[in-house]
Wavefront OBJ file of the C-alpha trace (Angstrom):
o trace
v -124.920 -39.758 -59.657
v -122.963 -36.584 -59.054
v -120.225 -36.361 -56.422
v -119.018 -33.230 -54.668
v -115.245 -33.291 -54.396
v -112.337 -31.314 -53.058
v -109.593 -31.576 -55.674
v -106.052 -30.969 -54.445
v -103.775 -29.855 -57.262
v -100.001 -29.805 -56.949
v -98.866 -26.252 -56.250
v -102.393 -24.744 -56.232
v -105.189 -24.155 -53.758
v -107.859 -26.853 -53.388
v -110.785 -26.750 -55.820
v -114.358 -27.567 -54.800
v -116.615 -28.931 -57.547
v -118.791 -31.720 -58.831
v -117.918 -34.756 -60.955
v -120.186 -37.297 -62.634
v -118.047 -40.388 -61.963
v -115.118 -41.161 -59.687
v -111.992 -41.464 -61.859
v -110.429 -44.891 -62.187
v -106.773 -45.881 -62.387
v -106.885 -45.851 -66.202
v -108.159 -42.240 -66.465
v -105.737 -39.572 -67.665
v -107.907 -36.528 -66.883
v -110.736 -35.389 -64.613
v -113.617 -33.071 -65.563
v -114.833 -30.850 -62.735
v -118.142 -28.980 -63.051
v -118.781 -25.702 -61.227
v -115.172 -25.264 -60.013
v -114.761 -22.849 -57.101
v -112.729 -22.227 -53.967
v -113.636 -23.927 -50.688
v -115.422 -20.731 -49.572
v -117.569 -20.795 -52.783
v -115.752 -17.822 -54.361
v -114.456 -17.809 -57.931
v -111.010 -19.193 -58.666
v -108.627 -16.386 -59.561
v -106.979 -18.324 -62.401
v -110.266 -19.102 -64.216
v -112.561 -16.828 -66.196
v -115.769 -16.053 -64.299
v -118.009 -17.725 -66.920
v -116.235 -21.121 -66.853
v -118.564 -23.972 -65.858
v -116.324 -27.014 -66.423
v -112.577 -27.636 -66.340
v -110.576 -30.672 -67.469
v -107.385 -31.247 -65.463
v -104.764 -33.869 -66.346
v -104.401 -36.466 -63.609
v -100.645 -35.844 -63.314
v -101.537 -32.428 -61.769
v -103.868 -33.992 -59.158
v -102.292 -34.675 -55.769
v -105.391 -36.321 -54.273
v -109.214 -36.137 -54.333
v -111.559 -35.918 -51.342
v -115.112 -37.123 -51.957
v -117.399 -35.121 -49.697
v -120.548 -36.624 -48.166
v -123.910 -35.676 -49.595
v -126.693 -34.193 -47.475
v -128.415 -37.613 -47.437
v -125.219 -39.277 -46.173
v -124.881 -36.728 -43.372
v -128.493 -37.326 -42.299
v -128.081 -41.101 -42.478
v -124.806 -41.299 -40.553
v -124.783 -39.210 -37.419
v -123.546 -39.292 -33.899
v -125.937 -40.398 -31.174
v -125.344 -39.028 -27.732
v -126.869 -40.876 -24.830
l 1 2 3 4 5 6 7 8 9 10 11 12 13 14 15 16 17 18 19 20 21 22 23 24 25 26 27 28 29 30 31 32 33 34 35 36 37 38 39 40 41 42 43 44 45 46 47 48 49 50 51 52 53 54 55 56 57 58 59 60 61 62 63 64 65 66 67 68 69 70 71 72 73 74 75 76 77 78 79 80
């Protein structure tokens, strides 16, 4: 299962992308597929043809796991 994440790197802008598995405490790096800015534009520090990037975990400040479309449909607010 693929997860859409917002990766916060120390000293850089946040990176939106997909990962195959959530990294565990023993992992030393994270591979992000389709890396892009939050507004879906290319990252200025990557070549435009890059499809995957491996970042060392010591550069990662924190990771946000974004809900999928199915999760948003399943969990919603009901107004009465």
